[in-house]
C-alpha positions, 0 to 999 in steps of 0.5 A: 452110782455116785448119786446112790451112794450120796443118798445112802450116806446122808440117809445113814447120817440122818438116822445116826444123828436123829435117832442114835444120838438121842437114844445113846444119851438118854440112858436110864438106870431104873427110874434115874436118867443118867444123862442130861437133855442139854447134852443130847441137844448139843450133840445133836446140834453139832452132828447136824452142823458137821453133816451139813458142812461135810455136804458142802465140802463134798459138793465143792470138792470130791464129787464130780458131776453137776447132778451129784453136786446139786444133790449134795447141796440139797442135803446141805440145805436139809441138814441146815434146816434141821439145824435151824429147827433144833436151834430154835426148839433148844432156845425156845424161839419155836414151840408147839403151843399153836398145835396144842391150841388147835387140837383143844379147839378141834376137841371142843368143836367135835 
């Protein structure tokens, strides 16, 4: 039962951070965007960081049982990986130029 609650809570937080925050910060009025992209990136970054830290704290403290603690560590690692990806995208360390080139190669080839 506790593993189910860990999955549900983390699934909900994943949806809130990756879908809810960008949806809330991309408010448009007519053709004008009322919020900034850096603010959305910053909120997503901090949301992922807080959830990763919360999972680590839960694994060290209130969660009982070896399997449940391992599950919290897996969720913390997953959120940490998403945090690293968000940071890399925001600071232009990682881009999708390789994907564009691959798609252009496929288009030329076929």
